[in-house]
C-alpha positions as CSV (number, residue, x, y, z in Angstrom):
1,M,22.9,9.3,-13.6
2,D,21.4,7.0,-16.2
3,R,19.5,5.2,-13.5
4,L,18.1,8.5,-12.2
5,L,17.0,9.4,-15.7
6,S,15.4,6.0,-16.2
7,I,13.5,6.4,-12.9
8,A,12.3,9.9,-13.8
9,L,11.1,8.7,-17.2
10,S,9.2,5.8,-15.6
11,L,7.6,8.2,-13.2
12,A,6.7,10.6,-16.1
13,F,4.9,7.7,-17.9
14,F,3.0,6.2,-14.9
15,F,2.7,9.4,-12.7
16,P,2.7,12.5,-14.9
17,A,2.4,14.9,-12.0
18,A,5.4,13.3,-10.4
19,S,7.7,13.9,-13.3
20,A,7.9,17.6,-12.6
21,L,8.4,17.0,-8.9
22,A,11.1,14.4,-9.6
23,A,13.0,16.7,-11.9
24,E,12.6,19.7,-9.5
25,D,13.5,17.6,-6.4
26,G,16.4,15.7,-8.0
27,M,14.7,12.6,-6.6
28,R,16.0,13.6,-3.1
29,G,14.9,10.7,-0.8
30,M,12.1,10.0,-3.3
31,D,9.7,11.4,-0.8
32,M,7.2,13.0,-3.2
33,P,3.9,14.2,-2.0
34,M,1.9,14.9,-5.1
35,G,-1.6,15.7,-6.3
36,P,-4.1,12.9,-6.7
37,Q,-3.5,10.2,-9.3
38,K,-6.2,7.6,-9.9
39,S,-5.1,4.1,-9.0
40,A,-6.3,1.0,-10.9
41,Q,-6.8,-2.0,-8.6
42,P,-3.2,-3.4,-8.6
43,N,-2.1,-6.9,-9.2
44,L,-0.2,-7.2,-5.9
45,E,2.8,-9.5,-5.8
46,P,4.0,-11.6,-2.8
47,A,5.4,-9.6,0.1
48,D,8.6,-11.5,0.3
49,G,9.1,-10.4,4.0
50,A,8.0,-6.8,3.4
51,S,5.4,-5.2,5.7
52,V,4.2,-1.7,6.7
53,K,2.3,-0.4,9.7
54,I,0.8,3.1,9.9
55,V,1.7,5.0,13.1
56,L,0.1,8.3,12.1
57,P,-2.6,9.2,11.5
58,K,-4.3,7.1,14.1
59,S,-7.6,5.5,13.4
60,G,-10.4,8.1,13.7
61,Q,-8.0,11.0,14.2
62,V,-9.3,14.4,13.1
63,F,-7.1,17.1,11.5
64,K,-7.7,20.7,10.7
65,G,-6.5,22.1,7.4
66,D,-5.4,20.2,4.3
67,E,-2.1,18.7,5.7
68,V,-2.0,15.3,7.4
69,P,1.2,14.1,9.1
70,L,2.3,10.6,8.0
71,E,4.4,8.2,10.1
72,F,4.9,4.5,9.5
73,K,7.2,1.6,10.2
74,M,8.3,-0.4,7.1
75,V,10.2,-3.7,6.8
76,K,11.6,-3.8,3.2
77,G,11.9,-7.6,2.9
78,K,13.5,-8.9,-0.3
79,R,12.0,-6.4,-2.7
80,G,10.5,-3.5,-0.9
81,N,12.0,0.0,-1.5
82,H,9.4,2.6,-0.5
83,V,5.6,3.1,0.0
84,H,2.9,4.5,-2.1
85,A,0.3,6.5,-0.1
86,Y,-3.3,6.3,-1.3
87,V,-6.1,8.4,0.1
88,D,-9.5,7.2,-0.9
89,G,-7.9,5.1,-3.7
90,E,-5.9,8.0,-5.2
91,L,-2.1,8.1,-5.1
92,M,-1.1,11.1,-3.0
93,G,2.6,10.5,-2.5
94,M,5.6,8.2,-2.4
95,F,7.8,7.9,0.7
96,Q,11.1,6.3,1.5
97,E,11.5,8.0,4.8
98,E,9.2,6.8,7.6
99,K,7.8,10.3,8.2
100,G,6.2,12.7,5.8
101,L,3.3,15.0,5.1
102,L,0.2,14.4,2.9
103,T,-1.0,17.7,1.5
104,G,-4.1,18.8,-0.4
105,I,-6.5,16.6,1.7
106,K,-10.0,17.9,1.4
107,P,-12.4,18.1,4.3
108,G,-14.3,14.9,5.1
109,K,-13.8,11.3,6.1
110,H,-10.9,9.5,4.3
111,K,-9.2,6.1,4.1
112,L,-5.4,6.1,3.9
113,E,-3.7,3.0,2.5
114,L,0.1,2.5,2.4
115,R,1.5,-0.2,0.1
116,V,5.1,-1.3,0.0
117,V,6.5,-1.0,-3.5
118,A,9.7,-2.3,-5.3
119,A,12.3,0.0,-6.7
120,D,10.7,-0.1,-10.1
121,H,7.8,2.0,-8.8
122,M,5.3,-0.4,-10.5
123,T,5.5,-3.6,-8.4
124,E,3.3,-3.2,-5.4
125,L,3.6,-5.9,-2.8
126,K,1.0,-7.7,-0.7
127,A,2.3,-5.6,2.2
128,A,-0.2,-2.8,3.1
129,D,-1.9,-1.1,6.0
130,K,-5.1,1.0,6.1
131,V,-6.5,3.6,8.5
132,D,-9.5,6.0,8.5
133,F,-9.1,9.6,9.5
134,S,-11.0,12.9,9.0
135,V,-10.2,16.5,8.0
136,R,-12.2,19.5,9.0
């Protein structure tokens, strides 16, 4: 339980919108779609065998509405734990499961980037994939 509290407090500091979700969700699976959070350009650390490949959305795919299904394949390597999902450079969710849903996506053209992240939620690895998609 102390570890769970520690993670929730870390999230509250680095991702204020996530703290309410974490407490509400009980950190279930740590799959936390969230509202946009601005991302500073990270200092990425070595991948140590981690990798990620976006399966959905496909390059150039068009969606209707503000929900975009997410599917990816992740190799955790030595330090990977989950992925952070960025849309146009804004953190939109964290996913441990290889399927999820991005919500609140506005109409227009977008770039999705997934980055493999260590369990501390702060260490992003040089293991990423990008794809462009659109929402109508």
